[in-house]
N, C-alpha and C positions, 0 to 999 in steps of 0.2 A: 344833556348834555352840556357840558360846558366850554363855554367861548369867551374870549377876550371881552367882548360886551358884557356876558351876562356875569365875567367876574369885576368889571370893572364899577357896573350897577349893583353889587353886592358890598366892595369894598367903600365907595360912596355912603351905602345906606350904614354900615359899621362906623362910618368916622362918623358918619346922623347920631347915631345911636352913641357912641360914645361921648358927643360933644353932649347930647341930652341929657342922659340917662334915665330916658324913661323907659317904663320896664316895656311898651308895647313899641317900642323902635327895636330893642334890644328881640324880642317875642319874634318879631317880624324876619328875622335874620335866620331862625332855624328851626326845620324841618321838627314834627311833633317828637321823634325820638332821638335829635340829634347826640353827636358825642364831640365834647367841647376838652380838648386834651390844651392841659394850660403850663407843665411841665416836663419833664422825663420823669418816668416811674411814678409820676400819681395818677390815682383813679381821674378818669375824666368825667365833669360833668354829664349827664345822661340826661336828656330829656327838657323841654323849651323852659319850663319853669323852673328844672335843678341851674341853669344856666343862666335865666335870670337873677335868681337868686346868687350864685356864685360871680356875676358883673357885678352888683348894686356893692357885694361885700367889699369890692375893688376897684370901685370907681375913681375915675379922677375926678377935680372939677372941672367946670367946662371953662375952656380958652386956657388951661396951662398947658397944650403941650400944641406943637407942631410937628406934622407927621407927612412922607413921602414915601412913596412904594412905586416900585415896577415889577411885572413879573418874568419870574425866568424860566419858566416853562406853561404849559397851557395844554392839553389833552383833551379829548371827549371824558375824561374822567377824573382828571383834578387839574388843580390850580395850584404852583408853588412861587411863591412870592415874598421878595427881599425889600426892608421897611426900613426906613428909621423915624423915631420916636425922638423926638428933643423937648426937656421940661428945662425950666430955667436953670437948673443945676447940675444936670446929667445927660445923658445920652443913648438911650439904646437900640441896637440892633435889635432887629426882629425876622424870624422865618417863618413862613404861615406856609399851611398846608390845609386846602379850602377842598372839598367834594360837593360839590352842587346836587341840587337834584332838578326835575324838570321842569321845576315851578320858578328856581333860579335860589331857594333856600338853601342854605348849609347844611349837609346828612350829616358829616362831618369838618370837624378846623381843630387844626394843633398850631398851637401858637406857643411858640417858644424867643424867649428874649435873651438880650445879651448887654450886662453894660459894658459901655466905653472906659475904656483908664481913662482917670483924671489928667 
């Protein structure tokens, strides 16, 4: 069951993994057979190890981003999250769709981001 507390814990742990790039921090976010959708029409990363590999290939340097978020929808089945990621030279708006399992790990995560115009 998805609850605001579970979503908040997951996003906090996502941010921890984002800042650490530690494979175990990333791995702990996702169920064994999770699917991570990174952009429209792209094949998702499927499975924990594929997610860790994809994450580490695109990692940000720790301490280079600021991040804020708020939930738009939280139901028993999913959460929809709007967020902003600020880098020193650019800002992105993010839309996430998150489906958690009963342990609080993501079984499906969609992360689409759009760069704000300069």
